[in-house]
C-alpha positions as semicolon CSV with decimal commas, in nm:
position;residue;x (nm);y (nm);z (nm)
1;M;1,694;-0,916;-0,462
2;E;1,486;-0,614;-0,430
3;S;1,462;-0,571;-0,832
4;L;1,406;-0,917;-0,895
5;Y;1,116;-0,896;-0,668
6;T;0,969;-0,568;-0,812
7;E;1,009;-0,758;-1,176
8;E;0,761;-1,002;-1,024
9;V;0,541;-0,796;-0,873
10;H;0,523;-0,607;-1,209
11;A;0,456;-0,948;-1,385
12;S;0,186;-1,013;-1,119
13;I;0,038;-0,686;-1,196
14;N;0,036;-0,715;-1,621
15;Q;-0,136;-1,057;-1,576
16;L;-0,387;-0,901;-1,357
17;M;-0,460;-0,667;-1,611
18;A;-0,457;-0,865;-1,923
19;N;-0,764;-1,085;-1,727
20;L;-0,911;-0,804;-1,679
21;E;-0,925;-0,670;-2,016
22;S;-1,019;-1,049;-2,130
23;L;-1,394;-1,047;-1,917
24;P;-1,644;-0,918;-2,129
25;I;-1,790;-0,555;-1,994
26;L;-2,240;-0,569;-1,960
27;K;-2,308;-0,202;-1,976
28;S;-2,675;-0,238;-1,865
29;S;-2,726;-0,488;-1,579
30;T;-2,650;-0,410;-1,204
31;D;-2,507;-0,726;-1,102
32;S;-2,235;-0,659;-1,366
33;R;-2,177;-0,351;-1,182
34;Y;-2,191;-0,469;-0,828
35;G;-1,950;-0,771;-0,988
36;L;-1,708;-0,487;-1,097
37;Q;-1,666;-0,291;-0,824
38;K;-1,634;-0,601;-0,619
39;L;-1,292;-0,739;-0,859
40;K;-1,185;-0,376;-0,867
41;R;-1,174;-0,403;-0,424
42;Y;-1,034;-0,721;-0,475
43;N;-0,717;-0,621;-0,726
44;H;-0,710;-0,312;-0,485
45;N;-0,678;-0,571;-0,170
46;L;-0,463;-0,730;-0,400
47;L;-0,174;-0,476;-0,531
48;S;-0,208;-0,329;-0,190
49;N;-0,075;-0,662;-0,035
50;Y;0,244;-0,650;-0,284
51;Y;0,308;-0,279;-0,205
52;I;0,332;-0,413;0,222
53;R;0,481;-0,678;0,119
54;Y;0,744;-0,510;-0,064
55;I;0,795;-0,211;0,205
56;D;0,819;-0,489;0,466
57;R;1,123;-0,594;0,272
58;L;1,296;-0,284;0,238
59;K;1,317;-0,236;0,635
């Protein structure tokens, strides 16, 4: 059960990384930097939620 969950988490992370890699990068615009920071924050929160659920399942 635990290994299935970790496989699902890894698959989700890989999908997120693939989605990030497909986004165009705009270096000079402040809007793009703000958008990237917002996206990084969103991904951090998403990964944190996965980790919290994983820890809760171990208890």
